[in-house]
C-alpha positions as CSV (number, residue, x, y, z in Angstrom):
1,X,0.0,0.0,0.0
2,X,1.3,3.3,-1.0
3,X,1.1,5.7,2.1
4,X,0.6,9.4,1.9
5,X,2.5,11.6,4.4
6,X,-0.8,12.7,6.0
7,X,-1.9,9.1,6.9
8,X,0.7,8.4,9.6
9,X,0.2,11.6,11.3
10,X,-1.7,12.9,14.5
11,X,-3.9,10.7,16.5
12,X,-3.5,7.0,16.3
13,X,-6.7,5.7,17.9
14,X,-6.5,2.2,19.7
15,X,-9.8,0.4,19.9
16,X,-9.5,-2.0,22.5
17,X,-12.2,-4.7,22.9
18,X,-13.2,-3.3,26.3
19,X,-14.7,-0.3,24.5
20,X,-16.6,-2.2,21.9
21,X,-20.3,-1.7,22.3
22,X,-23.5,0.1,21.0
23,X,-21.8,3.4,20.9
24,X,-18.7,2.4,18.9
25,X,-19.8,3.3,15.5
26,X,-20.9,6.8,16.5
27,X,-17.5,7.4,18.4
28,X,-15.5,6.2,15.4
29,X,-17.6,8.4,13.1
30,X,-16.8,11.4,15.4
31,X,-13.2,10.6,15.3
32,X,-13.2,10.4,11.6
33,X,-15.0,13.7,11.3
34,X,-12.5,15.3,13.5
35,X,-9.7,14.0,11.3
36,X,-8.2,10.8,12.8
37,X,-6.6,8.7,10.1
38,X,-5.1,5.7,12.0
39,X,-7.3,3.1,13.9
40,X,-5.8,0.2,15.5
41,X,-8.1,-2.6,16.6
42,X,-6.6,-4.4,19.7
43,X,-8.9,-7.5,19.9
44,X,-8.2,-10.9,21.3
45,X,-8.3,-13.6,18.6
46,X,-11.6,-15.1,20.1
47,X,-13.2,-11.6,20.2
48,X,-12.2,-10.9,16.6
49,X,-13.6,-14.2,15.4
50,X,-16.7,-13.5,17.3
51,X,-17.1,-9.9,16.1
52,X,-15.9,-10.3,12.6
53,X,-19.3,-9.7,11.1
54,X,-21.2,-7.0,9.2
55,X,-20.6,-4.4,12.0
56,X,-16.9,-4.7,11.9
57,X,-16.8,-4.5,8.2
58,X,-19.0,-1.4,8.1
59,X,-16.4,0.3,10.4
60,X,-13.6,-0.7,8.3
61,X,-15.5,0.6,5.2
62,X,-16.1,4.0,7.0
63,X,-12.4,4.2,7.6
64,X,-11.4,3.4,4.2
65,X,-13.9,5.8,2.7
66,X,-12.3,8.6,4.8
67,X,-8.7,7.6,3.4
68,X,-7.9,6.2,6.8
69,X,-6.0,3.1,7.8
70,X,-7.4,0.2,9.9
71,X,-4.9,-1.9,11.7
72,X,-5.1,-5.2,13.5
73,X,-3.1,-5.6,16.6
74,X,-1.0,-8.8,16.9
75,X,-3.1,-11.1,14.8
76,X,-1.3,-10.2,11.5
77,X,-2.2,-13.6,10.0
78,X,-6.0,-12.5,10.1
79,X,-5.4,-9.3,8.3
80,X,-6.5,-10.4,4.8
81,X,-9.3,-12.5,6.1
82,X,-11.0,-9.5,7.8
83,X,-9.8,-6.9,5.2
84,X,-7.7,-4.6,7.4
85,X,-5.2,-2.4,5.9
86,X,-2.4,-3.9,8.0
87,X,-1.1,-4.8,11.4
88,X,0.7,-3.7,14.4
89,X,3.0,-6.2,16.2
90,X,4.9,-6.7,19.3
91,X,8.2,-8.5,19.8
92,X,6.4,-11.9,20.6
93,X,4.4,-12.0,17.4
94,X,7.2,-12.9,15.2
95,X,10.1,-11.6,12.9
96,X,9.1,-8.2,11.3
97,X,10.9,-9.0,8.1
98,X,9.1,-12.2,7.7
99,X,5.7,-10.7,8.7
100,X,6.1,-7.8,6.3
101,X,7.0,-10.1,3.6
102,X,4.0,-12.1,4.2
103,X,1.7,-9.0,4.3
104,X,3.3,-7.6,1.1
105,X,1.7,-4.2,0.5
106,X,-0.1,-4.0,3.7
107,X,0.9,-1.6,6.5
108,X,3.1,-3.0,9.4
109,X,3.9,-1.2,12.5
110,X,6.2,-2.6,15.3
111,X,6.2,-1.8,19.1
112,X,9.9,-1.0,20.1
113,X,9.2,0.0,23.8
114,X,12.3,1.8,24.7
115,X,14.7,0.3,22.2
116,X,16.2,2.1,19.3
117,X,17.8,-1.3,18.2
118,X,14.3,-2.7,17.6
119,X,13.3,0.4,15.5
120,X,16.5,-0.1,13.4
121,X,15.5,-3.7,12.9
122,X,12.0,-2.7,11.9
123,X,13.4,-0.1,9.4
124,X,15.7,-2.6,7.8
125,X,12.7,-5.1,7.6
126,X,10.8,-2.4,5.4
127,X,8.2,-1.8,8.1
128,X,6.1,1.4,7.9
129,X,6.3,2.9,11.4
130,X,7.4,2.2,14.9
131,X,5.9,2.9,18.4
132,X,7.6,3.7,21.5
133,X,6.1,3.5,25.2
134,X,4.6,3.5,27.6
135,X,4.6,7.3,28.2
136,X,2.7,7.0,31.3
137,X,0.7,4.4,33.3
138,X,-1.8,2.8,31.0
139,X,-5.3,1.4,32.0
140,X,-5.2,-1.0,29.0
141,X,-1.8,-2.1,29.6
142,X,-0.9,-1.6,33.3
143,X,2.2,-3.7,33.4
144,X,3.8,-1.6,30.6
145,X,7.1,-0.1,31.6
146,X,7.2,3.7,31.6
147,X,9.7,5.5,29.6
148,X,12.2,7.8,31.4
149,X,12.9,11.3,30.3
150,X,16.4,10.3,29.2
151,X,14.9,7.5,27.1
152,X,12.4,9.8,25.5
153,X,15.4,12.2,24.7
154,X,17.2,9.4,22.9
155,X,14.2,8.1,21.0
156,X,13.7,11.5,19.5
157,X,16.8,10.9,17.7
158,X,15.5,8.1,15.7
159,X,15.1,8.7,12.0
160,X,13.9,6.8,9.0
161,X,10.4,5.8,10.0
162,X,7.4,7.6,11.2
163,X,7.2,7.3,15.2
164,X,4.3,6.8,17.6
165,X,4.3,7.5,21.3
166,X,2.0,5.4,23.2
167,X,0.8,4.5,26.8
168,X,-1.5,6.3,29.1
169,X,-1.7,9.5,27.2
170,X,-4.6,12.0,27.5
171,X,-4.9,15.9,27.5
172,X,-3.7,16.2,31.1
173,X,-0.1,14.7,30.5
174,X,0.6,15.4,26.7
175,X,2.6,18.5,26.1
176,X,3.1,20.2,22.8
177,X,6.9,19.8,23.1
178,X,6.5,16.0,23.5
179,X,3.7,15.8,20.7
180,X,6.1,17.7,18.4
181,X,8.8,14.9,18.7
182,X,6.5,12.2,17.3
183,X,4.5,11.7,14.1
184,X,1.6,9.9,16.0
185,X,0.3,10.0,19.4
186,X,-1.4,6.6,20.2
187,X,-4.4,6.8,22.6
188,X,-7.1,4.4,23.7
189,X,-8.7,5.3,27.1
190,X,-7.8,9.0,26.9
191,X,-10.4,9.2,24.0
192,X,-12.7,6.2,24.0
193,X,-12.9,6.3,27.9
194,X,-13.9,10.0,28.0
195,X,-17.3,11.2,28.7
196,X,-17.2,13.3,25.6
197,X,-15.2,11.6,22.8
198,X,-15.4,14.6,20.4
199,X,-14.1,16.9,23.1
200,X,-11.2,14.6,24.0
201,X,-10.2,14.4,20.5
202,X,-10.3,18.2,20.1
203,X,-8.2,18.7,23.3
204,X,-5.5,16.3,21.9
205,X,-5.5,17.8,18.6
206,X,-5.1,21.3,20.1
207,X,-1.9,20.2,21.9
208,X,-0.6,18.4,18.9
209,X,-1.2,21.5,16.5
210,X,0.0,23.9,19.0
């Protein structure tokens, strides 16, 4: 898939299965209307197989029509089956080179935690972006190790692929200085767990664009 520069920018919304429900379609539509282009679905395999129906396909179609990207977390081998645009993998999901080769033109992002060496490997494997984190304590991944200020400083020096910052981010802890060092800010609870999803998106966008 040929990516435009604008597609791997801004808010990278992570849709955890804990937020899936009757309001999901309306929430995603609001996020699309407010300019979000990257949507990562973090579902367990059993939940995906159960939910992989007309409702999910409708959401993926909405995202595609808005020139956005739908990515499946971890289960890269199910990307083609459910018509996602690509996948996001962690270090336990396999060799990025082999997975990218298997997905061919699909988008592939890689979690690199705090390690620039993993980001270099992802770049050499032909992956499309990398993510670093956790930035702060996360409700969806409470055991994730939080980056130190020194680690964030070193991560900023990475070049060659778009970078996402992830982990416990919301409008109370994200600064424009931090946001300006990353191409994407990955958020889950900070938006989908908010009482007003639209306002949460606007607040984050205001910080990113400051």
